Structure formats: C-alpha cells, structure tokens
VMD Tcl script that draws the C-alpha trace (Angstrom):
set ca {
  {16.81 -2.25 12.84}
  {16.55 -4.93 10.30}
  {14.19 -4.02 7.32}
  {12.29 -6.31 4.79}
  {11.39 -5.96 1.28}
  {7.65 -6.19 0.59}
  {4.92 -5.50 -1.94}
  {1.58 -4.15 -0.84}
  {-1.25 -4.74 -3.18}
  {-4.07 -2.22 -2.98}
  {-7.53 -2.35 -4.59}
  {-9.45 0.99 -4.40}
  {-13.21 0.53 -4.91}
  {-14.22 3.82 -3.25}
  {-12.43 6.83 -4.76}
  {-13.62 9.02 -1.94}
  {-11.01 7.39 0.23}
  {-8.10 8.22 -2.19}
  {-7.12 11.43 -0.26}
  {-6.57 9.40 3.02}
  {-4.69 6.74 1.10}
  {-2.35 9.33 -0.46}
  {-1.74 10.86 3.00}
  {-0.78 7.53 4.44}
  {1.63 6.78 1.45}
  {3.13 10.27 2.00}
  {3.58 9.67 5.65}
  {5.51 6.37 4.97}
  {7.16 7.85 1.81}
  {10.75 7.38 3.29}
  {10.28 3.65 3.11}
  {8.69 3.42 -0.20}
  {10.84 2.24 -3.05}
  {8.29 2.79 -5.66}
  {4.58 2.54 -6.72}
  {2.42 1.88 -9.71}
  {-1.14 2.61 -10.12}
  {-3.60 1.16 -12.81}
  {-7.04 2.57 -13.35}
  {-9.38 -0.29 -14.41}
  {-12.17 1.90 -15.80}
  {-14.33 -1.06 -16.94}
  {-14.61 -2.38 -13.45}
  {-14.52 1.05 -11.73}
  {-11.61 0.02 -9.41}
  {-7.99 1.22 -9.15}
  {-5.13 -1.19 -8.58}
  {-2.02 0.01 -6.83}
  {1.19 -1.81 -6.04}
  {3.58 -0.36 -3.52}
  {7.20 -1.67 -3.11}
  {8.51 -0.95 0.37}
  {11.74 -1.66 2.36}
  {11.05 -1.13 6.00}
  {10.96 -2.88 9.43}
  {8.22 -5.54 9.47}
  {6.18 -3.55 12.07}
  {6.14 -0.56 9.91}
  {5.09 -2.48 7.02}
  {2.28 -4.16 9.05}
  {1.14 -0.77 10.32}
  {0.87 0.79 6.89}
  {-0.88 -2.14 5.44}
  {-3.30 -2.23 8.32}
  {-4.02 1.43 8.19}
  {-4.68 1.16 4.39}
  {-6.97 -1.86 4.82}
  {-9.04 0.04 7.41}
  {-9.96 2.73 4.82}
  {-13.47 2.63 3.52}
  {-13.61 0.79 0.14}
  {-9.96 -0.11 0.08}
  {-8.37 -3.58 0.43}
  {-4.63 -4.27 1.00}
  {-2.57 -7.41 1.03}
  {1.14 -7.81 1.66}
  {3.61 -10.16 0.14}
  {7.04 -10.38 1.80}
  {10.36 -11.29 0.20}
  {12.62 -13.80 1.95}
  {15.53 -11.47 1.87}
  {16.43 -9.48 4.97}
}
mol new
graphics top color blue
foreach p $ca { graphics top sphere $p radius 0.5 }
foreach p [lrange $ca 0 end-1] q [lrange $ca 1 end] { graphics top cylinder $p $q radius 0.2 }
display resetview
C-alpha cells in the first residue's frame, strides 16, 4: 500500500487528555517517524508535532481520533511525495 509523509500538529489545552493522546500515539507508533513536544507554560498549552509515514487512511484516522479528544486540536499537513 502506498504511504504518504505528513506532519500532524497538535495543541493540548486539557492536560487531563494526555494519557489518551499518548495511548493513540503508541498504537500508531510503527508509522511515526518522530515527534517533538514543546510546553508553552506562559499560555498553559502544549504543542506537539508528529512526523508520520503511513497510508492516507491511517493518517486520517489518527488525526481524527486525536481531534476528538477533549481539549486537543489536531491539523495535518501532507507532503507531495508519495
């Protein structure tokens, strides 16, 4: 199956949802290239970027599940390479 490279940008405003987020990232760990988290203490949010190489339906599923968590927003940017 063809894969795509994408970046999922995640904003965490409710830290109580962090365990569910980490569980999702663990479930999809075989597709994740890397991740970086930045705590922005002054604004009380956490910013996470996840680089992923996976089939598009897998990327969409992960991003959708993350976005449904309480107090968490996710947006995905896709590369043009296949």
